[in-house]
C-alpha positions as CSV (number, residue, x, y, z in Angstrom):
1,M,106.6,78.4,120.5
2,D,104.5,80.8,118.3
3,E,103.3,84.0,120.0
4,I,99.6,84.2,120.3
5,P,98.0,87.1,118.5
6,R,96.8,89.7,121.0
7,Q,93.1,90.3,121.0
8,A,90.4,91.9,123.2
9,L,89.0,89.9,126.1
10,K,85.4,90.2,126.9
11,G,84.8,92.4,129.9
12,R,88.4,93.5,130.2
13,G,90.2,96.6,129.1
14,S,93.8,95.4,128.7
15,I,94.7,93.2,125.7
16,S,97.9,92.0,127.3
17,N,99.4,91.3,130.7
18,T,102.7,93.1,130.0
19,T,105.5,92.5,132.5
20,S,106.0,95.4,135.0
21,R,109.0,97.7,134.7
22,Y,110.7,96.1,137.8
23,E,110.8,92.5,136.5
24,R,113.9,91.1,134.8
25,E,112.1,88.5,132.8
26,T,109.4,89.2,130.2
27,R,106.3,87.0,130.0
28,V,104.9,86.1,126.6
29,L,101.6,84.3,126.0
30,A,102.2,81.5,123.6
31,D,100.2,78.7,121.8
32,D,101.6,75.4,123.0
33,G,99.4,73.4,120.6
34,W,97.1,72.1,123.3
35,G,94.0,74.2,122.7
36,G,94.5,77.1,120.3
37,N,94.2,80.5,121.9
38,E,92.4,79.5,125.1
39,A,95.1,81.3,127.1
40,V,93.9,84.6,126.0
41,T,90.3,84.1,124.9
42,D,88.9,82.4,127.9
43,P,87.3,84.7,130.6
44,V,89.9,85.9,133.2
45,P,88.4,85.6,136.7
46,T,88.7,88.3,139.3
47,Q,90.8,87.4,142.3
48,V,90.6,89.2,145.6
49,F,93.6,89.4,148.1
50,D,94.1,91.1,151.4
51,D,96.2,94.3,151.6
52,T,98.0,94.4,155.0
53,A,98.7,98.1,155.0
54,R,99.1,99.5,158.5
55,S,98.0,103.0,157.5
56,V,95.1,104.1,155.3
57,L,95.6,107.8,154.9
58,S,97.7,108.7,151.9
59,K,99.4,112.1,151.6
60,N,99.4,114.0,148.3
61,T,102.1,116.5,147.5
62,S,101.0,117.4,144.0
63,P,99.8,121.0,143.5
64,D,97.6,119.8,140.6
65,V,94.9,118.5,142.8
66,I,92.8,120.1,145.6
67,F,93.2,117.6,148.3
68,E,96.1,116.7,150.6
69,R,94.8,113.4,152.1
70,S,93.0,110.5,150.5
71,V,91.7,107.0,151.4
72,N,91.7,104.2,148.9
73,P,89.8,101.0,150.0
74,Y,91.2,99.0,147.1
75,R,94.3,98.5,145.0
76,G,93.6,97.6,141.5
77,C,90.3,98.2,139.8
78,E,87.8,95.8,138.2
79,H,86.3,98.6,136.1
80,A,89.2,97.9,133.7
81,C,89.5,101.4,132.3
82,I,92.3,101.2,129.8
83,Y,93.4,104.7,130.5
84,C,93.6,104.4,134.3
85,F,96.6,106.3,135.6
86,A,96.8,104.0,138.6
87,R,97.7,101.0,136.6
88,P,101.5,101.4,137.1
89,T,101.1,101.0,140.9
90,H,100.5,97.3,140.4
91,A,104.2,97.0,139.4
92,Y,105.2,97.7,143.0
93,L,103.5,94.4,143.8
94,G,105.4,92.5,141.2
95,L,102.2,92.3,139.0
96,S,101.4,93.6,135.6
97,P,99.7,97.0,135.1
98,G,97.7,95.2,132.3
99,L,95.3,92.3,133.1
100,D,96.7,91.8,136.6
101,F,95.6,95.3,137.6
102,E,92.0,94.6,136.7
103,T,91.8,91.0,137.8
104,K,93.9,90.9,141.0
105,I,92.3,93.3,143.4
106,F,93.7,94.0,146.9
107,R,91.1,94.9,149.5
108,K,91.9,96.9,152.6
109,A,89.5,95.1,155.0
110,R,90.9,97.1,158.0
111,A,90.5,100.4,156.4
112,P,87.6,101.6,158.6
113,E,89.3,100.8,161.9
114,L,92.7,102.2,160.6
115,L,91.0,105.4,159.5
116,A,89.2,105.8,162.9
117,A,92.5,105.4,164.7
118,E,94.3,108.0,162.5
119,L,91.4,110.5,162.8
120,R,91.7,110.1,166.6
121,A,95.4,110.9,166.6
122,K,96.3,114.1,168.5
123,S,98.4,115.2,165.6
124,Y,95.5,115.0,163.1
125,R,94.1,118.3,161.8
126,C,90.8,118.1,160.0
127,Q,90.9,118.6,156.2
128,P,88.7,117.1,153.4
129,L,89.6,113.6,152.5
130,A,89.3,112.3,148.9
131,L,87.8,108.8,148.8
132,G,88.8,107.0,145.6
133,A,91.6,109.3,144.4
134,N,93.6,106.3,143.0
135,T,91.1,103.5,142.3
136,D,87.4,103.5,142.3
137,P,85.8,103.0,145.8
138,Y,82.6,101.7,144.2
139,Q,84.1,99.1,141.8
140,P,82.1,95.9,141.5
141,I,83.6,94.0,144.4
142,E,82.4,96.7,146.8
143,R,78.9,95.2,146.5
144,E,80.1,92.3,148.6
145,Q,83.0,93.8,150.5
146,R,81.3,97.0,151.7
147,I,84.6,98.5,152.8
148,T,83.8,101.9,151.2
149,R,80.4,102.0,153.1
150,A,82.2,101.3,156.4
151,V,84.7,104.1,155.6
152,L,81.9,106.5,155.0
153,E,80.3,105.5,158.3
154,V,83.5,106.4,160.1
155,C,83.5,109.8,158.3
156,R,79.9,110.3,159.3
157,D,80.6,109.5,163.0
158,F,83.6,111.8,163.1
159,N,81.9,114.6,161.1
160,Q,84.9,114.2,158.7
161,P,84.4,116.0,155.4
162,V,84.9,113.7,152.3
163,M,85.0,114.0,148.5
164,V,83.8,110.9,146.8
165,I,85.2,110.2,143.3
166,T,83.6,107.4,141.3
167,K,82.2,106.4,137.9
168,S,79.7,103.9,139.5
169,A,76.0,104.2,140.1
170,L,76.6,102.0,143.2
171,V,77.2,105.2,145.1
172,L,73.4,105.5,145.4
173,R,73.4,102.5,147.7
174,D,75.0,104.7,150.4
175,L,72.6,107.6,150.0
176,D,71.3,107.0,153.5
177,I,74.8,108.1,154.7
178,L,75.6,110.7,152.1
179,A,72.4,112.7,152.3
180,P,72.6,113.4,156.1
181,M,76.3,114.3,155.7
182,A,75.5,116.6,152.8
183,A,73.0,118.4,155.1
184,K,76.0,119.2,157.3
185,G,78.2,120.3,154.5
186,L,80.4,117.2,154.9
187,V,80.3,115.5,151.5
188,N,80.3,116.0,147.8
189,V,80.4,113.4,145.0
190,A,82.3,113.7,141.7
191,L,81.1,111.4,138.9
192,S,83.4,110.7,136.0
193,V,81.7,110.7,132.6
194,T,84.2,109.9,129.8
195,T,81.8,109.6,126.9
196,L,78.0,109.5,126.2
197,D,78.6,106.8,123.6
198,R,77.6,103.5,125.2
199,D,79.6,101.4,122.7
200,L,82.8,103.5,123.2
201,A,82.3,103.4,127.0
202,R,81.9,99.6,126.9
203,R,85.3,99.3,125.2
204,L,87.1,102.1,127.2
205,E,85.8,101.2,130.6
206,P,84.1,97.8,130.3
207,R,82.9,97.1,133.8
208,A,81.9,100.7,134.9
209,S,78.3,101.8,135.0
210,T,76.9,102.9,131.6
211,P,76.9,106.7,130.9
212,P,73.0,106.9,131.3
213,R,73.3,105.2,134.7
214,R,75.9,107.7,135.9
215,L,73.7,110.6,134.8
216,A,70.7,109.1,136.5
217,A,72.9,108.8,139.7
218,M,73.6,112.5,139.4
219,R,69.9,113.2,139.4
220,E,69.2,111.1,142.4
221,L,72.1,112.5,144.4
222,T,71.1,116.0,143.6
223,A,67.5,115.3,144.5
224,A,68.7,114.1,147.9
225,G,70.7,117.3,148.5
226,V,74.2,115.9,147.8
227,P,76.4,118.3,145.8
228,V,77.5,116.7,142.5
229,A,80.5,117.5,140.2
230,V,81.2,116.0,136.8
231,L,84.6,114.9,135.7
232,A,84.7,114.9,131.9
233,S,87.9,112.7,132.0
234,P,90.0,111.8,130.4
235,M,89.7,113.8,127.2
236,I,91.3,111.9,124.4
237,P,91.9,114.0,121.2
238,A,90.2,112.5,118.1
239,L,88.4,109.9,120.2
240,N,86.1,111.5,122.7
241,D,87.1,115.2,122.9
242,H,84.3,116.2,120.5
243,E,81.9,115.2,123.3
244,L,83.2,117.7,125.9
245,E,80.4,120.2,125.6
246,A,77.7,117.5,125.4
247,I,79.0,115.7,128.5
248,L,79.0,119.0,130.5
249,A,75.5,119.9,129.2
250,A,74.1,116.5,130.2
251,A,75.7,116.7,133.6
252,A,74.4,120.2,134.2
253,E,70.9,119.0,133.2
254,A,71.3,116.2,135.7
255,G,72.1,118.6,138.5
256,A,75.9,118.9,138.6
257,T,77.1,122.3,139.7
258,Q,80.9,121.8,139.4
259,A,83.0,120.4,136.6
260,N,86.6,119.5,135.7
261,Y,88.4,117.6,133.0
262,I,91.8,116.0,132.6
263,L,93.7,115.4,129.4
264,L,94.6,111.7,128.9
265,R,97.7,110.8,130.9
266,L,100.0,108.0,129.6
267,P,102.7,107.5,132.2
268,L,105.0,104.4,132.3
269,E,103.4,101.2,131.1
270,I,100.1,102.9,130.2
271,K,101.6,104.2,127.0
272,D,102.0,100.8,125.5
273,L,98.8,99.4,126.9
274,F,96.8,102.3,125.5
275,E,98.4,102.1,122.0
276,E,97.7,98.4,122.0
277,W,94.1,99.1,122.8
278,L,93.9,101.7,120.1
279,R,95.3,99.4,117.5
280,E,92.6,96.8,118.4
281,H,89.5,99.0,119.0
282,A,90.1,102.1,116.8
283,P,92.7,101.2,114.2
284,N,91.7,103.9,111.8
285,R,92.1,106.6,114.4
286,A,95.2,105.3,116.3
287,D,97.9,107.2,114.5
288,R,95.8,110.4,114.6
289,V,95.1,110.1,118.4
290,L,98.8,109.4,119.1
291,S,99.9,112.3,117.0
292,L,97.6,114.8,118.7
293,M,98.7,113.5,122.1
294,R,102.3,114.2,121.2
295,Q,101.3,117.7,120.1
296,C,99.9,118.2,123.6
297,R,102.9,116.7,125.4
298,G,105.9,118.5,123.8
299,G,106.5,115.8,121.2
300,E,106.2,112.9,123.8
301,L,103.3,110.8,124.7
302,Y,103.5,112.0,128.3
303,Q,105.1,114.7,130.4
304,S,105.0,114.4,134.2
305,G,105.7,117.9,135.2
306,F,103.4,119.7,137.6
307,G,101.2,122.3,136.1
308,T,100.9,120.7,132.6
309,R,100.5,116.9,133.3
310,M,96.8,117.3,133.8
311,K,95.9,119.6,130.9
312,G,98.9,119.4,128.5
313,S,100.3,122.3,126.5
314,G,100.3,123.6,122.9
315,P,97.5,124.7,120.6
316,V,95.4,121.5,120.8
317,A,95.5,121.5,124.6
318,E,94.8,125.3,124.8
319,L,91.8,124.9,122.5
320,L,90.4,122.2,124.7
321,S,90.9,124.3,127.8
322,R,89.1,127.3,126.1
323,R,86.2,125.1,125.1
324,F,85.8,123.8,128.6
325,K,85.8,127.3,130.2
326,L,83.3,128.6,127.7
327,A,80.9,125.7,128.2
328,C,81.1,126.0,132.0
329,R,80.3,129.7,131.7
330,R,77.3,129.0,129.5
331,L,76.0,126.2,131.6
332,G,76.5,127.8,135.0
333,L,79.0,125.3,136.2
334,N,81.9,126.0,138.5
335,A,80.3,128.9,140.4
336,R,82.0,129.5,143.8
337,D,80.6,127.3,146.5
338,A,81.0,127.2,150.3
339,G,83.3,124.2,150.3
340,L,83.3,121.4,152.8
341,N,82.8,122.0,156.5
342,C,85.8,121.1,158.7
343,A,84.6,123.0,161.8
344,A,82.2,120.2,162.8
345,F,84.9,117.6,163.1
346,K,84.7,115.8,166.4
347,P,85.8,112.2,167.2
348,P,83.0,110.2,168.9
349,P,83.7,108.6,172.3
350,A,85.8,105.5,171.9
351,P,85.0,102.2,173.7
352,G,86.3,102.6,177.3
353,D,86.4,106.4,177.3
354,Q,85.1,108.1,180.5
355,L,81.6,109.4,180.1
356,P,81.3,113.2,180.3
357,L,80.1,114.8,183.5
358,L,76.7,116.3,183.2
């Protein structure tokens, strides 16, 4: 059979459903003569499955991030960001890091009760939790599932400090929880803004909130007293890196007081998925982007070593780092803050507990 030409799917980031690195057989979409290219041009529906994990707290051992524990209510992400570093995790499930990652979403329906049980454990020592360190806790299916909201309610009841990481304006739905927690020093929110260009955003991250909506969310969070950070990530040389200063300035104007950035990461299957996306959506820039990425990664498209995997190395990466630091200094971003409050942590009475004596 003839192989079907790869092309963009409306509302999806990946152009293909490449076989994961653990599979022995390779899947190829093909035209069987019964309907042209319907197999790849028809809308691909989102499917939701249950994740039966018995623990919800994940431990981080990387020195490149500031948190040691995280909670991820979902596996897979409907935002469909082509650059998402979490895509290869779908391979562990026997699924593709391509379209499967953004159309087959696993929900952790028991996440709130599992989190409560783990926070009550005698061995638990309070430290800030990152909510959404892997996939976005406010992706579209959260509107109906409401798992992230329930997780936040647990954190509120335990006075458990939490860092929320998202690129969705849906975070405003939970302002009634976030604002009181912020008043106690228990929460901050980091909003990712990859580009201010609506058209580029639509192609890079097709189901995420538009850049203006994310900036508007920053303003509302700030007005409610919730500390906000901006993540200008990922920075992609020759594609969006020229926007770095503009993103930081827009975020600072919207109330952000902290900022960070990450250089595009292309581990495992993402290398091919991203190049495929470039050839489709930015063919005139593709070779230039890939060349600059290699200059930032010691001649490779990706290096996984701690210390450089987030920022890269070499003149191009160093210039980006210098620009970021100068812009933050000029805009008053990244001033020292008090951090999150771990001293207030206290598990609430559990059902059946003896009432305290007055």
